[in-house]
N, C-alpha and C positions, 0 to 999 in steps of 0.2 A: 251675815256674813260668810259666804264658801270654803270649806278649809281641803286641801284635797291634801293625799298623798302621793311621795313621789316615786317614781313607776320600776326604779332605781335606789335606790335611799331606803325608801319610805317614808321616813318623814314628813311628816302634815307643815301646809306655808297658804297660805294664804291666797286668792288669788281674785276676782277677779269675774264680775260677776258678768262679763258681757264678755272677753277669753273666756269662761267656762261655756260658756252662746256659743261663742264659735268654731271647739274642739279643742279649748289649750288648758294649757294645767298641766300638763300628762308629768311636770320635772318643775324638780324644787329649783337646780338654778341651772345655768348654762354647761358647767362640770358636768354633773348630769343627764342631761340631754345628749352631748359628745357621748360619752360613752356608751349611751345608748347605743348610737349612729356609727361605734364601733364594731368594724368586722374584719374577720380574718382567726390571726390565728400567733403568741408568738412560738417557735421554732428555736431550732440552736446548728449555731456551728461549726459545719463538716470537721473544717478544716481546729477552731481553736474555742468551740465552747462554748463560742458570745451568743447566751439569750436576741435574738433576733427578730423584727413583728411586717409578716406575709400577710398582706391583703389579700382575701383572695385566686385569684386573677391569676399573684404569679407562686401561687400554693397549685393550679392548676396552671401552670404552663411547666413543670421543671420536671423538662424529661425525668430525669435522673433519680428522682424523690429525695435529693438530696437537696442544704439550703447554703448561705456564705454571705458572711459580713462586710465582707468586701473585694474583688479585685482581684486584689492577691492571696486574698485563699483557693477562692474559685481557682485559679492558677498552679498555683504549685497544689488543689488536686487532680485539675487537671493534667498536668507533666506528669504527676505519678501514674496519674492512672490505663493513659491514654501512649505509654515510654511502652519500646521493645515490639513486643509482632503486633499489639492491638491500638500501635500506629494503624494512620491509613494509610501513609507512607513505607512501610515495611517492605523489607528488598531480601527479608528473604536475614539479612544478619549481615551480610559487605559489608559493610561500612563499622563497623564495630567492632573495632580492635581495640585502638585507641579507646574505648571507656573500656570495654575491661580491661586491657591495663594497664589503665588511674584501679581500674575495682581491683584490683588484687595483688595482694603483696610484698610483688617485682618488687628491684626499689630504686626507685626515677636516676637512673646512673647511666652514662653511656659505655657499653659492652667494647667498647674498642679501644676508645684513652678515657676515658674515665669520668665522661664532662656530670656536674647536677645538675648546670638551668634550666628549668623546666620549656622554659619558651624557644631550647635551639632543639632541643631532640624528641626523635619521630619516634615513628616503629615498622623493624622490620621484617618481612615473613623468609628465615632461613631456608627456605627450599621452593620460595616466589613468584609463591598463587596465595593470590590477593586470597582468594577462597576460604583454603585454611585459615582461618580464622583459631587453633586452638591455639593456649597458653604454651603447651611445649614450642608452636612451630611459632612464637611473637619474643623477640627485644627490643630494646631502648637501646638503637643509635641514636648520632648529634650526626645533622642538616650534611656535617664534611665528611665523617665517616659514613657517612648511609650513600655518600656521593661515590668517595672513594672505592669502596664495595661495589656496588653497579658498577661504574662508567669504566675502573680499574681494574677491579677483579683479586683486590685483596681481602684477603685471608679474614675469618673474628678471630681470635687468641681466642 
């Protein structure tokens, strides 16, 4: 009676003599055979630290060396890493004045009439130079007041 030891779990198991002649009988079960063919390694998601399995092909393919469990985690990382001056289409910050105002602690209220509805508030440049995006040059105005200032030369209180 030929017995053999499993290469994975070292468990002794019976093998048919004809299978032994053919070179079979290295593993005691399908589970051990599958584990022996398993290549790759466990890595952690860059955003949520969830443990994920990646094959060697995927490990080599990553340009950043970072791995993600889902497309949403990858997008969160990309939006943080490739924003601002790191973005491919960055034009020196000409069009980020609204984002700067939203991230500052300036209250969302029209400086002329006092409207608080974010949907109708726009950013106004005091000196009318759109490239001057300093916070001291920017104020919130509603669309109506913004139109009055630009087209009817009204003044801000």
